[in-house]
C-alpha positions in Angstrom: 8.4 -9.2 -41.6 9.1 -10.6 -38.2 9.6 -8.7 -35.0 12.3 -10.1 -32.7 12.0 -9.8 -28.9 14.9 -10.8 -26.7 16.3 -10.1 -23.2 19.1 -7.9 -24.5 19.9 -6.7 -21.0 20.8 -10.2 -19.9 17.9 -10.4 -17.4 17.5 -14.2 -17.6 15.3 -14.8 -14.6 11.5 -15.0 -14.7 11.0 -11.3 -13.8 13.6 -10.2 -16.5 11.8 -12.2 -19.2 8.4 -11.0 -18.1 9.7 -7.4 -18.1 11.0 -8.0 -21.7 7.6 -9.2 -22.8 5.8 -6.3 -21.0 7.9 -3.7 -22.7 8.0 -5.3 -26.1 6.1 -3.9 -29.1 2.7 -5.6 -29.7 3.1 -9.3 -29.9 1.6 -11.2 -32.9 2.0 -14.3 -34.9 4.9 -12.5 -36.6 6.8 -12.1 -33.3 9.8 -14.3 -32.6 11.0 -14.3 -29.0 14.5 -15.5 -28.2 15.4 -15.7 -24.5 18.4 -16.8 -22.5 17.3 -18.5 -19.4 19.0 -19.0 -16.0 19.6 -22.7 -15.2 17.1 -22.7 -12.3 14.5 -20.5 -14.0 14.1 -22.7 -17.1 11.2 -24.8 -15.6 9.0 -21.8 -14.8 9.9 -20.0 -18.0 9.0 -23.0 -20.1 5.7 -23.3 -18.3 4.7 -19.8 -19.1 6.3 -19.2 -22.5 5.7 -22.7 -24.1 8.6 -22.7 -26.6 8.4 -24.1 -30.1 12.2 -24.5 -30.1 14.3 -25.0 -27.1 18.1 -24.7 -27.5 20.2 -26.3 -24.7 23.8 -25.1 -24.8 25.7 -26.6 -21.8 25.7 -27.1 -18.1 28.7 -25.8 -16.1 29.2 -25.6 -12.4 29.5 -21.8 -12.4 26.4 -21.6 -10.1 27.3 -24.1 -7.4 26.7 -21.5 -4.7 23.0 -21.3 -5.8 22.1 -24.6 -7.5 24.3 -27.4 -6.2 26.0 -29.9 -8.5 25.4 -29.8 -12.3 24.0 -33.3 -12.1 21.2 -31.9 -9.9 20.4 -29.2 -12.5 20.5 -31.9 -15.2 17.9 -34.0 -13.4 15.7 -30.9 -13.0 16.0 -30.1 -16.7 15.0 -33.7 -17.5 11.7 -33.2 -15.6 11.2 -29.9 -17.5 11.7 -31.5 -20.8 9.3 -34.4 -20.0 6.6 -31.7 -19.7 7.2 -30.1 -23.1 4.7 -30.5 -25.8 5.7 -33.2 -28.3 5.8 -30.6 -31.2 8.5 -28.6 -29.5 11.9 -29.1 -31.2 15.0 -29.3 -29.0 18.3 -28.3 -30.4 21.0 -29.7 -28.1 24.7 -29.5 -27.7 26.1 -33.0 -28.6 29.4 -32.0 -27.1 28.0 -31.9 -23.6 27.3 -35.3 -22.1 25.0 -33.7 -19.5 22.8 -32.1 -22.2 22.7 -35.4 -24.2 21.6 -37.2 -21.0 18.9 -34.6 -20.3 17.3 -34.7 -23.8 17.0 -38.5 -23.9 13.8 -38.2 -21.8 12.1 -36.1 -24.6 9.6 -37.9 -26.8 9.6 -35.2 -29.5 12.2 -34.1 -32.1 15.8 -33.6 -31.0 18.5 -32.2 -33.2 22.1 -31.8 -32.2 24.9 -29.3 -32.9 28.6 -29.6 -32.1 32.2 -28.9 -33.0 34.0 -31.2 -35.3 37.4 -29.6 -35.6 40.2 -31.4 -33.8 42.5 -28.4 -34.4 40.5 -26.7 -31.7 40.9 -29.5 -29.2 42.8 -29.3 -26.0 45.4 -32.0 -25.2 43.8 -33.0 -21.9 40.8 -32.5 -19.7 41.1 -29.3 -17.7 41.4 -29.6 -13.9 38.0 -27.9 -13.5 36.2 -30.4 -15.8 32.5 -30.5 -14.8 31.4 -33.9 -16.0 33.7 -36.9 -15.9 31.2 -39.7 -15.3 28.4 -41.1 -17.4 25.0 -40.2 -16.1 23.6 -43.4 -17.7 25.7 -45.9 -15.9 28.3 -44.1 -13.7 31.2 -45.3 -15.9 34.2 -43.0 -16.6 33.9 -40.7 -19.6 36.8 -40.7 -22.1 37.4 -38.2 -24.9 38.6 -38.2 -28.5 38.7 -34.4 -28.4 38.1 -31.9 -25.6 37.1 -28.3 -26.6 36.1 -26.7 -23.3 35.9 -28.3 -19.8 33.8 -31.5 -20.4 32.6 -30.5 -23.9 33.9 -32.5 -26.8 33.9 -35.8 -28.5 33.1 -38.0 -25.6 32.2 -41.6 -24.9 31.6 -43.9 -21.9 34.1 -46.7 -21.5 31.5 -48.8 -19.7 28.1 -48.5 -21.4 29.2 -47.2 -24.8 27.1 -44.1 -24.6 28.7 -41.5 -26.8 28.4 -38.1 -28.4 25.6 -38.3 -30.9 26.1 -37.3 -34.5 24.8 -33.8 -35.2 22.8 -31.9 -37.8 24.4 -28.5 -37.2 28.1 -27.9 -37.1 29.4 -24.9 -35.2 30.1 -22.2 -37.8 32.9 -19.7 -38.1 32.0 -16.5 -36.4 33.7 -13.2 -35.5 33.7 -13.6 -31.7 36.8 -14.8 -29.8 36.4 -18.2 -28.0 35.7 -21.7 -29.1 32.1 -21.8 -27.8 30.9 -18.3 -28.7 
């Protein structure tokens, strides 16, 4: 039987994850650790924890006061990913063009998840959309379906970059909200 360790209190900075590990029951080969990480803490956490699986959900500009533009965070994450061991598996949100751009630099296995239900789509991009330009070529992104902010079935009108096909489709779950 496996022991699950996670930062249940939401402490997603380095000291919060360290505190979770320090107060956890004895760690062993049968311990599975699941951590939510702050955008800026990801690099340091990955250096210390050495994940076997890294799940990248999305990048939103909710932390502009601390981290700057989401494109800056995306570029920092690209550097983090380049340093991961090749046997790490990345599971990435295909609906987020920023995340797809970030994981292109990884030489190991990448699998994608996303939503494929046009009934959940919004009619237009929202006014606070976080990513409207392709990070590959600078071209304008266009959408077949928008689910939340810049997340959806996207493609670049210039270089033909597009949402990749995905292995895992978002499942029905009891929480309210498209991306829960």
